[in-house]
C-alpha positions as CSV (number, residue, x, y, z in Angstrom):
1,M,76.5,71.1,122.7
2,P,75.7,73.2,119.6
3,T,77.1,72.0,116.3
4,H,79.1,74.4,114.1
5,P,79.4,74.3,110.4
6,T,82.6,72.8,109.1
7,R,85.1,75.5,108.7
8,T,87.6,75.2,105.9
9,R,90.8,77.2,105.5
10,P,91.2,79.3,102.4
11,Q,93.4,77.5,99.8
12,P,96.5,79.3,98.8
13,A,96.7,80.6,95.2
14,T,98.8,78.5,92.9
15,A,102.5,79.4,93.2
16,G,103.3,81.8,90.4
17,W,106.2,84.0,89.7
18,P,106.7,87.5,88.4
19,S,109.0,88.6,85.6
20,C,110.7,91.9,86.6
21,L,112.6,93.6,83.7
22,G,114.9,96.5,84.3
23,S,115.9,99.4,82.0
24,G,118.6,99.3,79.4
25,G,118.2,98.2,75.8
26,V,120.8,95.4,75.9
27,R,119.3,93.9,79.0
28,S,115.8,94.1,77.6
29,A,116.9,92.4,74.4
30,A,118.4,89.6,76.6
31,A,115.1,89.3,78.4
32,V,113.4,88.4,75.1
33,G,115.8,85.4,74.6
34,I,115.4,84.3,78.2
35,A,111.6,84.5,77.9
36,E,111.8,82.4,74.7
37,V,113.8,79.7,76.4
38,L,111.5,79.6,79.4
39,A,108.3,79.5,77.2
40,G,109.8,76.6,75.3
41,A,110.1,74.8,78.6
42,G,106.4,75.6,79.4
43,V,107.3,78.2,82.0
44,R,105.5,81.6,81.7
45,P,105.4,84.4,84.2
46,D,102.1,85.2,86.0
47,L,103.0,88.9,86.1
48,V,105.3,91.0,83.9
49,V,106.6,94.4,85.1
50,G,109.3,96.6,83.7
51,C,111.0,99.9,83.7
52,S,111.8,102.0,80.6
53,S,112.8,99.6,77.8
54,G,112.1,96.7,80.1
55,A,108.4,97.8,80.1
56,L,108.3,97.8,76.3
57,V,109.8,94.4,76.1
58,G,107.7,93.2,79.0
59,A,104.6,94.2,77.1
60,T,105.7,92.1,74.1
61,I,106.3,89.1,76.4
62,A,102.9,89.6,78.1
63,V,101.1,89.3,74.8
64,R,103.3,86.4,73.8
65,M,104.8,88.0,70.7
66,S,107.4,86.0,68.8
67,P,110.9,86.9,69.9
68,E,111.7,88.3,66.4
69,H,108.5,90.5,66.4
70,A,109.2,91.5,70.0
71,L,112.7,92.7,69.2
72,Q,111.6,94.5,66.0
73,T,108.7,96.2,67.9
74,A,110.9,97.3,70.8
75,S,113.5,98.6,68.4
76,E,110.9,100.6,66.5
77,L,109.4,102.1,69.7
78,L,112.8,103.0,71.1
79,S,114.0,104.7,67.9
80,A,110.8,106.6,67.5
81,R,111.3,108.4,70.8
82,S,114.7,109.9,69.7
């Protein structure tokens, strides 16, 4: 009987989680605080996506800005578009 090479199953990727941020300035500001608490516990998203102001705040979370800097940057960007 012919021998076959050992076949291995592909290993699943490590379980990660996305951070999905919606629109709305107040909700986006709240997301900064939530991200800070999670980061303090060593929990960071593998993927950050957002809509409108959530996208702006999501970008600051993705580059790991401090919460103060993130809120300041998001505020400046949102006021510049008016």
